[in-house]
C-alpha positions as CSV (number, residue, x, y, z in Angstrom):
1,X,1.0,42.9,31.7
2,X,1.5,44.8,34.8
3,X,4.2,44.8,37.8
4,X,2.8,46.3,40.8
5,X,5.4,47.3,43.7
6,X,3.8,47.5,47.0
7,X,5.8,49.4,49.6
8,X,4.6,49.4,53.0
9,X,4.2,53.1,55.0
10,X,2.8,52.1,57.9
11,X,4.4,49.8,60.8
12,X,4.7,46.6,60.6
13,X,2.0,45.9,63.3
14,X,-0.3,47.2,60.8
15,X,0.7,45.5,58.0
16,X,0.5,42.2,60.4
17,X,-3.1,42.9,61.2
18,X,-4.7,43.3,57.6
19,X,-2.4,40.5,56.1
20,X,-5.2,38.0,56.3
21,X,-8.1,40.2,54.7
22,X,-5.0,41.5,52.0
23,X,-4.4,37.8,51.0
24,X,-8.2,37.0,51.0
25,X,-8.2,40.0,48.4
26,X,-5.6,38.4,46.5
27,X,-7.2,34.9,46.5
28,X,-10.0,36.4,44.5
29,X,-8.3,37.8,42.0
30,X,-5.7,34.8,41.3
31,X,-9.2,32.9,41.3
32,X,-10.4,35.5,38.3
33,X,-7.2,35.1,36.4
34,X,-6.1,38.9,36.9
35,X,-3.1,38.0,39.2
36,X,-0.5,35.5,37.7
37,X,2.4,35.7,40.8
38,X,2.0,37.6,43.9
39,X,4.6,37.6,47.3
40,X,6.3,39.6,49.9
41,X,9.5,41.5,49.1
42,X,12.8,39.9,50.7
43,X,13.3,41.7,53.2
44,X,9.6,42.0,53.8
45,X,9.4,46.0,53.1
46,X,6.1,45.5,50.7
47,X,5.5,43.0,47.8
48,X,5.1,42.4,44.2
49,X,2.1,41.4,42.4
50,X,2.2,40.2,38.4
51,X,-1.1,41.1,36.7
52,X,-2.4,39.9,33.3
53,X,-3.0,42.3,30.6
54,X,-7.0,42.6,29.6
55,X,-7.4,45.3,32.1
56,X,-6.2,48.8,31.6
57,X,-3.9,50.5,33.9
58,X,-7.0,52.7,35.6
59,X,-9.0,49.3,35.6
60,X,-6.0,47.6,37.6
61,X,-5.9,50.9,39.9
62,X,-9.3,50.9,40.9
63,X,-9.4,47.1,41.5
64,X,-6.3,47.6,43.8
65,X,-7.6,50.5,45.4
66,X,-10.2,47.6,47.2
67,X,-7.0,46.0,48.5
68,X,-7.1,46.4,52.4
69,X,-3.3,47.3,52.6
70,X,-4.1,50.0,50.1
71,X,-7.6,50.9,51.5
72,X,-6.3,51.1,55.0
73,X,-3.4,53.4,53.8
74,X,-0.9,50.4,54.8
75,X,0.8,50.6,51.6
76,X,1.4,52.6,48.4
77,X,1.3,50.9,44.6
78,X,3.2,51.9,41.9
79,X,2.0,50.3,38.8
80,X,4.0,49.6,35.6
81,X,2.9,48.2,32.5
82,X,5.2,46.4,30.2
83,X,4.8,44.5,27.1
84,X,6.3,40.6,27.6
85,X,8.1,39.7,24.1
86,X,10.1,37.1,25.5
87,X,8.7,34.3,27.9
88,X,9.0,30.5,28.7
89,X,6.8,28.6,26.5
90,X,5.3,27.2,30.1
91,X,3.8,30.7,30.5
92,X,2.2,31.0,27.0
93,X,-1.4,30.6,28.5
94,X,-0.8,33.5,30.7
95,X,0.7,36.2,28.7
């Protein structure tokens, strides 16, 4: 599993201009099963993605490089891999 911490590095106007394209990118990868959870931080200084295992860190980084926020230089991404050893039984099929 991976936690992806997104931090905006451009003004909010640039973020807003690319948000629809970013969310379309997320929809593709939620549909594929790669991304499990996504959403903005509160306050809105970036976002968080939770991605399933099955991809290597390098493969995930290559996929995320296509996200408009990263491709346009709007945000920086920090990928942290972790082993989910304790989780709700409701999430068992996602782990």
